[in-house]
N, CA, C and O atoms as a Tinker XYZ file with bonds, in Angstrom:
   464  protein
     1  N    120.991000  111.466000  105.721000    73     2
     2  CA   121.637000  110.585000  104.900000    64     1     3
     3  C    123.363000  111.064000  104.784000    63     2     4     5
     4  O    123.752000  112.227000  104.885000    81     3
     5  N    124.019000  110.166000  104.609000    73     3     6
     6  CA   125.225000  110.577000  104.463000    64     5     7
     7  C    125.725000  110.627000  102.829000    63     6     8     9
     8  O    124.932000  110.324000  101.937000    81     7
     9  N    126.893000  110.973000  102.585000    73     7    10
    10  CA   127.342000  111.165000  101.243000    64     9    11
    11  C    128.074000  109.803000  100.914000    63    10    12    13
    12  O    128.754000  109.198000  101.743000    81    11
    13  N    127.866000  109.396000   99.644000    73    11    14
    14  CA   128.329000  107.998000   99.311000    64    13    15
    15  C    129.950000  108.161000   99.001000    63    14    16    17
    16  O    130.451000  109.153000   98.473000    81    15
    17  N    130.628000  107.039000   99.416000    73    15    18
    18  CA   132.010000  107.183000   99.430000    64    17    19
    19  C    132.621000  106.771000   98.021000    63    18    20    21
    20  O    131.866000  106.709000   97.050000    81    19
    21  N    133.771000  106.530000   97.912000    73    19    22
    22  CA   134.489000  106.341000   96.293000    64    21    23
    23  C    133.991000  104.831000   95.834000    63    22    24    25
    24  O    133.966000  104.554000   94.635000    81    23
    25  N    133.650000  104.000000   96.699000    73    23    26
    26  CA   133.141000  102.568000   96.387000    64    25    27
    27  C    131.734000  102.739000   96.181000    63    26    28    29
    28  O    131.140000  101.796000   95.660000    81    27
    29  N    131.070000  103.801000   96.504000    73    27    30
    30  CA   129.466000  103.751000   96.237000    64    29    31
    31  C    128.652000  103.395000   97.487000    63    30    32    33
    32  O    127.450000  103.136000   97.425000    81    31
    33  N    129.326000  103.394000   98.567000    73    31    34
    34  CA   128.648000  103.097000   99.919000    64    33    35
    35  C    128.329000  104.256000  100.800000    63    34    36    37
    36  O    129.116000  105.203000  100.791000    81    35
    37  N    127.402000  104.295000  101.465000    73    35    38
    38  CA   126.999000  105.145000  102.516000    64    37    39
    39  C    127.614000  104.626000  103.886000    63    38    40    41
    40  O    127.799000  103.421000  104.060000    81    39
    41  N    127.885000  105.450000  104.727000    73    39    42
    42  CA   128.158000  105.110000  106.124000    64    41    43
    43  C    127.061000  105.732000  107.128000    63    42    44    45
    44  O    126.776000  106.926000  107.035000    81    43
    45  N    126.558000  105.049000  107.920000    73    43    46
    46  CA   125.736000  105.641000  108.930000    64    45    47
    47  C    126.266000  106.711000  109.617000    63    46    48    49
    48  O    127.374000  106.513000  110.116000    81    47
    49  N    125.694000  107.941000  109.792000    73    47    50
    50  CA   126.257000  108.928000  110.261000    64    49    51
    51  C    126.079000  109.106000  111.790000    63    50    52    53
    52  O    126.658000  109.995000  112.414000    81    51
    53  N    125.191000  108.150000  112.386000    73    51    54
    54  CA   124.852000  108.214000  113.740000    64    53    55
    55  C    124.341000  106.823000  114.129000    63    54    56    57
    56  O    123.973000  106.124000  113.185000    81    55
    57  N    124.259000  106.320000  115.325000    73    55    58
    58  CA   123.835000  105.088000  115.793000    64    57    59
    59  C    122.155000  105.108000  115.722000    63    58    60    61
    60  O    121.527000  105.974000  116.331000    81    59
    61  N    121.527000  104.132000  114.966000    73    59    62
    62  CA   120.027000  104.158000  114.864000    64    61    63
    63  C    119.700000  103.052000  115.822000    63    62    64    65
    64  O    120.244000  101.949000  115.769000    81    63
    65  N    118.731000  103.412000  116.754000    73    63    66
    66  CA   118.138000  102.154000  117.404000    64    65    67
    67  C    116.612000  102.139000  117.145000    63    66    68    69
    68  O    115.852000  103.003000  117.584000    81    67
    69  N    116.262000  101.168000  116.455000    73    67    70
    70  CA   114.641000  101.058000  116.245000    64    69    71
    71  C    114.080000  100.234000  117.127000    63    70    72    73
    72  O    114.684000   99.172000  117.279000    81    71
    73  N    112.964000  100.415000  117.852000    73    71    74
    74  CA   112.077000   99.708000  118.607000    64    73    75
    75  C    110.911000   99.541000  117.685000    63    74    76    77
    76  O    110.359000  100.479000  117.110000    81    75
    77  N    110.605000   98.390000  117.592000    73    75    78
    78  CA   109.414000   97.844000  116.754000    64    77    79
    79  C    108.019000   97.925000  117.698000    63    78    80    81
    80  O    107.815000   97.126000  118.611000    81    79
    81  N    107.118000   98.980000  117.349000    73    79    82
    82  CA   105.608000   98.915000  117.687000    64    81    83
    83  C    104.956000   97.768000  117.486000    63    82    84    85
    84  O    104.072000   97.352000  118.235000    81    83
    85  N    105.389000   97.152000  116.385000    73    83    86
    86  CA   104.561000   96.011000  115.929000    64    85    87
    87  C    105.024000   94.693000  116.562000    63    86    88    89
    88  O    104.158000   93.821000  116.633000    81    87
    89  N    106.150000   94.424000  116.997000    73    87    90
    90  CA   106.732000   93.601000  117.606000    64    89    91
    91  C    107.407000   93.971000  118.983000    63    90    92    93
    92  O    108.619000   94.181000  119.036000    81    91
    93  N    106.654000   94.040000  120.016000    73    91    94
    94  CA   106.874000   94.575000  121.268000    64    93    95
    95  C    108.295000   94.027000  121.879000    63    94    96    97
    96  O    108.435000   92.814000  122.039000    81    95
    97  N    109.214000   94.826000  122.175000    73    95    98
    98  CA   110.416000   94.397000  122.878000    64    97    99
    99  C    111.455000   94.047000  121.805000    63    98   100   101
   100  O    112.556000   93.743000  122.264000    81    99
   101  N    111.342000   94.030000  120.572000    73    99   102
   102  CA   112.169000   93.690000  119.505000    64   101   103
   103  C    112.733000   95.006000  119.258000    63   102   104   105
   104  O    112.068000   96.039000  119.335000    81   103
   105  N    114.094000   94.953000  118.931000    73   103   106
   106  CA   114.913000   96.156000  118.511000    64   105   107
   107  C    115.864000   95.684000  117.382000    63   106   108   109
   108  O    116.248000   94.523000  117.243000    81   107
   109  N    116.185000   96.702000  116.617000    73   107   110
   110  CA   117.345000   96.711000  115.501000    64   109   111
   111  C    118.311000   97.748000  115.826000    63   110   112   113
   112  O    117.776000   98.815000  116.125000    81   111
   113  N    119.545000   97.739000  115.852000    73   111   114
   114  CA   120.507000   98.608000  116.213000    64   113   115
   115  C    121.392000   98.783000  114.839000    63   114   116   117
   116  O    121.838000   97.790000  114.266000    81   115
   117  N    121.602000  100.034000  114.381000    73   115   118
   118  CA   122.383000  100.361000  113.235000    64   117   119
   119  C    123.546000  101.056000  113.772000    63   118   120   121
   120  O    123.306000  102.217000  114.103000    81   119
   121  N    124.929000  100.592000  113.974000    73   119   122
   122  CA   125.988000  101.160000  114.415000    64   121   123
   123  C    126.321000  102.299000  113.687000    63   122   124   125
   124  O    126.099000  102.304000  112.476000    81   123
   125  N    126.895000  103.413000  114.319000    73   123   126
   126  CA   127.410000  104.381000  113.624000    64   125   127
   127  C    128.562000  103.845000  112.749000    63   126   128   129
   128  O    129.340000  102.971000  113.132000    81   127
   129  N    128.606000  104.475000  111.478000    73   127   130
   130  CA   129.704000  104.118000  110.361000    64   129   131
   131  C    129.218000  102.641000  109.771000    63   130   132   133
   132  O    130.013000  102.042000  109.047000    81   131
   133  N    128.069000  102.109000  110.035000    73   131   134
   134  CA   127.674000  100.952000  109.153000    64   133   135
   135  C    127.563000  101.296000  107.855000    63   134   136   137
   136  O    126.994000  102.328000  107.498000    81   135
   137  N    128.125000  100.413000  107.016000    73   135   138
   138  CA   127.953000  100.540000  105.545000    64   137   139
   139  C    126.817000   99.984000  104.813000    63   138   140   141
   140  O    126.476000   98.818000  105.012000    81   139
   141  N    126.225000  100.714000  104.004000    73   139   142
   142  CA   125.020000  100.407000  103.142000    64   141   143
   143  C    125.107000  100.840000  101.906000    63   142   144   145
   144  O    125.698000  101.903000  101.714000    81   143
   145  N    124.550000  100.129000  100.820000    73   143   146
   146  CA   124.452000  100.570000   99.386000    64   145   147
   147  C    123.357000  101.380000   99.131000    63   146   148   149
   148  O    123.129000  101.729000   97.973000    81   147
   149  N    122.488000  101.807000  100.252000    73   147   150
   150  CA   121.342000  102.753000  100.273000    64   149   151
   151  C    120.241000  101.689000   99.942000    63   150   152   153
   152  O    120.373000  100.477000  100.109000    81   151
   153  N    118.973000  102.419000   99.374000    73   151   154
   154  CA   117.707000  101.569000   99.027000    64   153   155
   155  C    117.918000  100.867000   97.856000    63   154   156   157
   156  O    117.706000  101.376000   96.755000    81   155
   157  N    118.419000   99.458000   98.044000    73   155   158
   158  CA   118.711000   98.448000   97.022000    64   157   159
   159  C    117.568000   98.259000   96.043000    63   158   160   161
   160  O    116.524000   97.660000   96.300000    81   159
   161  N    117.900000   98.869000   94.826000    73   159   162
   162  CA   116.858000   98.568000   93.758000    64   161   163
   163  C    115.911000   99.638000   93.629000    63   162   164   165
   164  O    115.054000   99.596000   92.746000    81   163
   165  N    116.008000  100.718000   94.542000    73   163   166
   166  CA   115.092000  101.770000   94.646000    64   165   167
   167  C    115.915000  103.058000   94.831000    63   166   168   169
   168  O    117.118000  103.131000   95.082000    81   167
   169  N    114.880000  104.231000   94.630000    73   167   170
   170  CA   115.417000  105.457000   94.745000    64   169   171
   171  C    115.955000  105.765000   96.217000    63   170   172   173
   172  O    115.196000  105.535000   97.159000    81   171
   173  N    117.135000  106.236000   96.437000    73   171   174
   174  CA   117.807000  106.555000   97.828000    64   173   175
   175  C    116.989000  107.821000   98.334000    63   174   176   177
   176  O    116.938000  108.898000   97.742000    81   175
   177  N    116.346000  107.501000   99.553000    73   175   178
   178  CA   115.791000  108.839000  100.249000    64   177   179
   179  C    116.474000  108.796000  101.505000    63   178   180   181
   180  O    117.169000  107.882000  101.950000    81   179
   181  N    116.146000  110.070000  102.100000    73   179   182
   182  CA   116.538000  110.368000  103.503000    64   181   183
   183  C    115.639000  109.547000  104.405000    63   182   184   185
   184  O    114.536000  110.049000  104.622000    81   183
   185  N    115.915000  108.328000  104.997000    73   183   186
   186  CA   114.973000  107.643000  105.849000    64   185   187
   187  C    115.889000  106.777000  106.623000    63   186   188   189
   188  O    116.996000  106.518000  106.152000    81   187
   189  N    115.564000  106.359000  107.641000    73   187   190
   190  CA   116.091000  105.282000  108.547000    64   189   191
   191  C    115.699000  104.041000  108.258000    63   190   192   193
   192  O    116.214000  103.111000  108.878000    81   191
   193  N    114.669000  103.782000  107.219000    73   191   194
   194  CA   114.053000  102.589000  106.769000    64   193   195
   195  C    115.197000  101.530000  106.271000    63   194   196   197
   196  O    115.388000  100.425000  106.781000    81   195
   197  N    115.845000  102.035000  105.280000    73   195   198
   198  CA   116.874000  101.271000  104.493000    64   197   199
   199  C    118.248000  100.862000  105.400000    63   198   200   201
   200  O    118.958000   99.880000  105.181000    81   199
   201  N    118.406000  101.685000  106.280000    73   199   202
   202  CA   119.610000  101.441000  107.376000    64   201   203
   203  C    119.060000  100.296000  108.088000    63   202   204   205
   204  O    119.651000   99.218000  108.034000    81   203
   205  N    118.018000  100.427000  108.728000    73   203   206
   206  CA   117.550000   99.112000  109.651000    64   205   207
   207  C    117.235000   97.950000  108.774000    63   206   208   209
   208  O    117.492000   96.825000  109.202000    81   207
   209  N    116.736000   98.093000  107.656000    73   207   210
   210  CA   116.285000   96.951000  106.731000    64   209   211
   211  C    117.759000   96.244000  106.301000    63   210   212   213
   212  O    117.840000   95.021000  106.185000    81   211
   213  N    118.709000   96.974000  106.116000    73   211   214
   214  CA   119.971000   96.295000  105.584000    64   213   215
   215  C    120.604000   95.537000  106.796000    63   214   216   217
   216  O    121.173000   94.461000  106.608000    81   215
   217  N    120.509000   96.082000  108.010000    73   215   218
   218  CA   121.097000   95.377000  109.090000    64   217   219
   219  C    120.221000   93.996000  109.166000    63   218   220   221
   220  O    120.780000   92.901000  109.231000    81   219
   221  N    118.986000   94.125000  109.154000    73   219   222
   222  CA   117.962000   93.000000  109.147000    64   221   223
   223  C    118.303000   91.831000  108.114000    63   222   224   225
   224  O    118.207000   90.628000  108.358000    81   223
   225  N    118.737000   92.432000  106.865000    73   223   226
   226  CA   119.078000   91.494000  105.819000    64   225   227
   227  C    120.586000   90.818000  106.097000    63   226   228   229
   228  O    120.866000   89.653000  105.816000    81   227
   229  N    121.401000   91.681000  106.640000    73   227   230
   230  CA   122.806000   91.062000  106.979000    64   229   231
   231  C    122.561000   90.000000  108.028000    63   230   232   233
   232  O    122.943000   88.859000  107.770000    81   231
   233  N    121.989000   90.239000  109.135000    73   231   234
   234  CA   121.943000   89.293000  110.117000    64   233   235
   235  C    120.640000   88.530000  110.209000    63   234   236   237
   236  O    120.722000   87.520000  110.908000    81   235
   237  N    119.482000   88.767000  109.681000    73   235   238
   238  CA   118.354000   87.868000  109.814000    64   237   239
   239  C    118.014000   87.688000  111.221000    63   238   240   241
   240  O    117.353000   86.673000  111.442000    81   239
   241  N    118.314000   88.452000  112.277000    73   239   242
   242  CA   117.899000   88.575000  113.574000    64   241   243
   243  C    117.562000   89.885000  114.153000    63   242   244   245
   244  O    117.917000   90.910000  113.571000    81   243
   245  N    116.909000   89.926000  115.249000    73   243   246
   246  CA   116.743000   91.003000  116.008000    64   245   247
   247  C    117.955000   91.114000  116.930000    63   246   248   249
   248  O    118.744000   90.172000  116.997000    81   247
   249  N    118.124000   92.159000  117.599000    73   247   250
   250  CA   119.233000   92.560000  118.363000    64   249   251
   251  C    119.417000   91.377000  119.482000    63   250   252   253
   252  O    120.533000   91.047000  119.884000    81   251
   253  N    118.264000   90.805000  119.916000    73   251   254
   254  CA   118.206000   89.728000  121.175000    64   253   255
   255  C    118.760000   88.408000  120.438000    63   254   256   257
   256  O    119.122000   87.492000  121.177000    81   255
   257  N    118.855000   88.237000  119.085000    73   255   258
   258  CA   119.237000   86.869000  118.518000    64   257   259
   259  C    118.290000   86.204000  117.939000    63   258   260   261
   260  O    118.561000   85.240000  117.223000    81   259
   261  N    116.947000   86.637000  118.169000    73   259   262
   262  CA   115.964000   85.745000  117.583000    64   261   263
   263  C    115.728000   85.997000  116.169000    63   262   264   265
   264  O    115.911000   87.131000  115.726000    81   263
   265  N    115.359000   85.095000  115.458000    73   263   266
   266  CA   115.352000   85.092000  113.974000    64   265   267
   267  C    114.222000   86.154000  113.521000    63   266   268   269
   268  O    113.243000   86.323000  114.248000    81   267
   269  N    114.351000   86.789000  112.447000    73   267   270
   270  CA   113.450000   87.532000  111.773000    64   269   271
   271  C    113.012000   86.927000  110.441000    63   270   272   273
   272  O    113.909000   86.548000  109.687000    81   271
   273  N    111.830000   86.801000  110.087000    73   271   274
   274  CA   111.179000   86.162000  108.935000    64   273   275
   275  C    111.170000   87.330000  107.966000    63   274   276   277
   276  O    111.323000   88.512000  108.277000    81   275
   277  N    110.936000   86.757000  106.543000    73   275   278
   278  CA   110.747000   87.609000  105.481000    64   277   279
   279  C    109.622000   88.679000  105.638000    63   278   280   281
   280  O    109.774000   89.819000  105.198000    81   279
   281  N    108.591000   88.311000  106.221000    73   279   282
   282  CA   107.416000   89.172000  106.274000    64   281   283
   283  C    107.611000   90.206000  107.419000    63   282   284   285
   284  O    107.136000   91.338000  107.334000    81   283
   285  N    108.378000   89.747000  108.572000    73   283   286
   286  CA   108.757000   90.718000  109.517000    64   285   287
   287  C    109.667000   91.770000  109.054000    63   286   288   289
   288  O    109.606000   92.948000  109.407000    81   287
   289  N    110.605000   91.210000  108.152000    73   287   290
   290  CA   111.562000   92.261000  107.629000    64   289   291
   291  C    111.002000   93.253000  106.789000    63   290   292   293
   292  O    111.469000   94.392000  106.835000    81   291
   293  N    109.939000   92.941000  105.924000    73   291   294
   294  CA   109.243000   93.872000  105.151000    64   293   295
   295  C    108.346000   94.712000  105.814000    63   294   296   297
   296  O    108.145000   95.874000  105.463000    81   295
   297  N    107.702000   94.070000  106.931000    73   295   298
   298  CA   106.952000   95.122000  107.745000    64   297   299
   299  C    107.485000   96.011000  108.651000    63   298   300   301
   300  O    106.820000   96.949000  109.092000    81   299
   301  N    108.996000   95.732000  109.068000    73   299   302
   302  CA   109.525000   96.766000  109.809000    64   301   303
   303  C    109.917000   97.812000  108.879000    63   302   304   305
   304  O    109.826000   98.983000  109.248000    81   303
   305  N    110.355000   97.521000  107.681000    73   303   306
   306  CA   110.494000   98.685000  106.602000    64   305   307
   307  C    109.417000   99.481000  106.218000    63   306   308   309
   308  O    109.526000  100.689000  106.007000    81   307
   309  N    108.326000   98.816000  106.113000    73   307   310
   310  CA   107.151000   99.432000  106.012000    64   309   311
   311  C    106.502000  100.299000  107.069000    63   310   312   313
   312  O    105.843000  101.320000  106.869000    81   311
   313  N    106.828000   99.663000  108.360000    73   311   314
   314  CA   106.459000  100.630000  109.560000    64   313   315
   315  C    107.127000  101.956000  109.711000    63   314   316   317
   316  O    106.505000  102.993000  109.941000    81   315
   317  N    108.477000  101.872000  109.566000    73   315   318
   318  CA   109.453000  102.920000  109.430000    64   317   319
   319  C    108.960000  103.985000  108.392000    63   318   320   321
   320  O    108.866000  105.169000  108.715000    81   319
   321  N    108.682000  103.586000  107.277000    73   319   322
   322  CA   108.330000  104.418000  106.219000    64   321   323
   323  C    107.014000  105.190000  106.395000    63   322   324   325
   324  O    106.818000  106.348000  106.026000    81   323
   325  N    106.085000  104.328000  107.050000    73   323   326
   326  CA   104.738000  104.834000  107.354000    64   325   327
   327  C    104.889000  105.899000  108.503000    63   326   328   329
   328  O    104.176000  106.902000  108.460000    81   327
   329  N    105.830000  105.716000  109.578000    73   327   330
   330  CA   106.156000  106.643000  110.727000    64   329   331
   331  C    106.741000  107.851000  110.228000    63   330   332   333
   332  O    106.758000  108.865000  110.926000    81   331
   333  N    107.264000  107.819000  108.973000    73   331   334
   334  CA   107.898000  109.089000  108.473000    64   333   335
   335  C    106.994000  109.797000  107.406000    63   334   336   337
   336  O    107.326000  110.821000  106.809000    81   335
   337  N    105.883000  109.168000  107.251000    73   335   338
   338  CA   104.719000  109.877000  106.472000    64   337   339
   339  C    104.949000  109.499000  105.074000    63   338   340   341
   340  O    104.545000  110.258000  104.192000    81   339
   341  N    105.486000  108.531000  104.808000    73   339   342
   342  CA   105.747000  107.941000  103.365000    64   341   343
   343  C    104.795000  106.822000  103.134000    63   342   344   345
   344  O    105.217000  105.680000  102.951000    81   343
   345  N    103.512000  107.109000  103.137000    73   343   346
   346  CA   102.476000  106.026000  103.141000    64   345   347
   347  C    102.487000  105.132000  101.711000    63   346   348   349
   348  O    102.369000  103.906000  101.716000    81   347
   349  N    102.637000  105.875000  100.576000    73   347   350
   350  CA   102.610000  105.034000   99.455000    64   349   351
   351  C    103.869000  103.971000   99.387000    63   350   352   353
   352  O    103.706000  102.779000   99.125000    81   351
   353  N    105.159000  104.580000   99.663000    73   351   354
   354  CA   106.103000  103.789000   99.682000    64   353   355
   355  C    105.938000  102.694000  100.885000    63   354   356   357
   356  O    106.211000  101.516000  100.656000    81   355
   357  N    105.555000  103.049000  101.971000    73   355   358
   358  CA   105.208000  101.951000  102.844000    64   357   359
   359  C    104.475000  100.754000  102.289000    63   358   360   361
   360  O    104.734000   99.613000  102.672000    81   359
   361  N    103.574000  101.022000  101.402000    73   359   362
   362  CA   102.809000   99.908000  100.877000    64   361   363
   363  C    103.637000   99.173000   99.893000    63   362   364   365
   364  O    103.873000   97.976000  100.052000    81   363
   365  N    104.114000   99.887000   98.818000    73   363   366
   366  CA   104.766000   99.154000   97.739000    64   365   367
   367  C    106.233000   98.765000   97.919000    63   366   368   369
   368  O    106.798000   97.889000   97.265000    81   367
   369  N    106.802000   99.531000   98.904000    73   367   370
   370  CA   108.213000   98.812000   99.318000    64   369   371
   371  C    107.883000   97.640000  100.093000    63   370   372   373
   372  O    108.553000   96.620000   99.929000    81   371
   373  N    106.968000   97.665000  100.883000    73   371   374
   374  CA   106.808000   96.274000  101.687000    64   373   375
   375  C    106.563000   95.114000  100.777000    63   374   376   377
   376  O    107.170000   94.051000  100.907000    81   375
   377  N    105.774000   95.308000   99.968000    73   375   378
   378  CA   105.425000   94.109000   99.240000    64   377   379
   379  C    106.648000   93.767000   98.102000    63   378   380   381
   380  O    106.854000   92.601000   97.766000    81   379
   381  N    107.318000   94.727000   97.628000    73   379   382
   382  CA   108.432000   94.600000   96.669000    64   381   383
   383  C    109.418000   93.868000   97.601000    63   382   384   385
   384  O    109.697000   92.695000   97.350000    81   383
   385  N    109.933000   94.461000   98.608000    73   383   386
   386  CA   110.763000   94.057000   99.517000    64   385   387
   387  C    110.723000   92.430000   99.971000    63   386   388   389
   388  O    111.666000   91.640000   99.918000    81   387
   389  N    109.378000   92.174000  100.422000    73   387   390
   390  CA   108.951000   90.953000  100.582000    64   389   391
   391  C    109.080000   89.809000   99.762000    63   390   392   393
   392  O    109.443000   88.689000  100.121000    81   391
   393  N    108.652000   90.299000   98.281000    73   391   394
   394  CA   108.618000   89.090000   97.328000    64   393   395
   395  C    110.122000   89.003000   96.606000    63   394   396   397
   396  O    110.525000   88.013000   95.996000    81   395
   397  N    110.895000   90.286000   96.807000    73   395   398
   398  CA   112.172000   89.841000   95.825000    64   397   399
   399  C    113.459000   90.281000   96.787000    63   398   400   401
   400  O    114.589000   90.307000   96.301000    81   399
   401  N    113.237000   90.603000   98.088000    73   399   402
   402  CA   114.272000   91.140000   98.790000    64   401   403
   403  C    114.764000   90.337000  100.201000    63   402   404   405
   404  O    114.079000   89.438000  100.688000    81   403
   405  N    115.788000   90.696000  100.669000    73   403   406
   406  CA   116.297000   90.112000  101.794000    64   405   407
   407  C    116.198000   88.580000  102.050000    63   406   408   409
   408  O    115.499000   87.983000  102.868000    81   407
   409  N    117.165000   88.060000  101.050000    73   407   410
   410  CA   116.907000   86.425000  101.119000    64   409   411
   411  C    117.267000   85.761000  102.458000    63   410   412   413
   412  O    116.589000   84.823000  102.876000    81   411
   413  N    118.287000   86.220000  103.109000    73   411   414
   414  CA   118.521000   85.500000  104.460000    64   413   415
   415  C    117.383000   85.323000  105.416000    63   414   416   417
   416  O    117.344000   84.338000  106.154000    81   415
   417  N    116.442000   86.258000  105.427000    73   415   418
   418  CA   115.369000   86.042000  106.297000    64   417   419
   419  C    114.336000   84.933000  105.730000    63   418   420   421
   420  O    113.623000   84.258000  106.471000    81   419
   421  N    114.345000   84.849000  104.538000    73   419   422
   422  CA   113.298000   83.732000  104.099000    64   421   423
   423  C    113.783000   82.216000  104.757000    63   422   424   425
   424  O    112.998000   81.284000  104.932000    81   423
   425  N    115.020000   82.185000  105.032000    73   423   426
   426  CA   115.416000   80.976000  105.767000    64   425   427
   427  C    114.778000   80.806000  107.093000    63   426   428   429
   428  O    114.728000   79.695000  107.621000    81   427
   429  N    114.225000   82.009000  107.724000    73   427   430
   430  CA   113.584000   81.869000  108.968000    64   429   431
   431  C    112.239000   81.789000  108.867000    63   430   432   433
   432  O    111.601000   82.024000  109.893000    81   431
   433  N    111.555000   81.467000  107.710000    73   431   434
   434  CA   110.174000   81.446000  107.474000    64   433   435
   435  C    109.578000   82.736000  106.928000    63   434   436   437
   436  O    110.230000   83.712000  106.559000    81   435
   437  N    108.313000   82.617000  106.925000    73   435   438
   438  CA   107.480000   83.898000  106.256000    64   437   439
   439  C    106.377000   83.142000  105.543000    63   438   440   441
   440  O    106.322000   81.918000  105.662000    81   439
   441  N    105.428000   83.854000  104.752000    73   439   442
   442  CA   104.135000   83.579000  104.408000    64   441   443
   443  C    104.483000   82.448000  103.271000    63   442   444   445
   444  O    104.037000   81.303000  103.342000    81   443
   445  N    105.315000   82.902000  102.237000    73   443   446
   446  CA   105.544000   82.094000  100.949000    64   445   447
   447  C    106.773000   81.171000  101.231000    63   446   448   449
   448  O    106.897000   80.179000  100.513000    81   447
   449  N    107.670000   81.402000  102.189000    73   447   450
   450  CA   108.833000   80.472000  102.207000    64   449   451
   451  C    108.705000   79.926000  103.737000    63   450   452   453
   452  O    108.915000   80.634000  104.722000    81   451
   453  N    108.372000   78.714000  103.774000    73   451   454
   454  CA   108.422000   78.170000  105.114000    64   453   455
   455  C    109.855000   77.965000  105.726000    63   454   456   457
   456  O    110.869000   78.087000  105.040000    81   455
   457  N    109.872000   77.651000  107.040000    73   455   458
   458  CA   111.153000   77.645000  107.542000    64   457   459
   459  C    111.839000   76.360000  107.219000    63   458   460   461
   460  O    111.143000   75.349000  107.119000    81   459
   461  N    113.010000   76.297000  107.063000    73   459   462
   462  CA   113.911000   75.266000  106.639000    64   461   463
   463  C    114.890000   74.595000  107.498000    63   462   464
   464  O    115.620000   73.718000  107.035000    81   463
């Protein structure tokens, strides 16, 4: 994790390329220097999860341009946390993120929010 700047933003210290084991062939790339406010509404932890999730929420697409829905966005966050050994956070951040976070992805569909 990098240090917050004067505006309260983090900058990605390196390029992060996430390849989803759940969604084969799908990737999300966080460019070096990408700005983030951290784990929005939660305690900031040293994790790739919120970097990847912030890119998802900004774009609402995979790197190949296909849409990501709300459930997929929450699943990716959860999968990264689980891979880092953060099992409890993987569960409650998934549901919290799905229910109240990442509004752009809801336009792409999901369990509670049909595609519009």
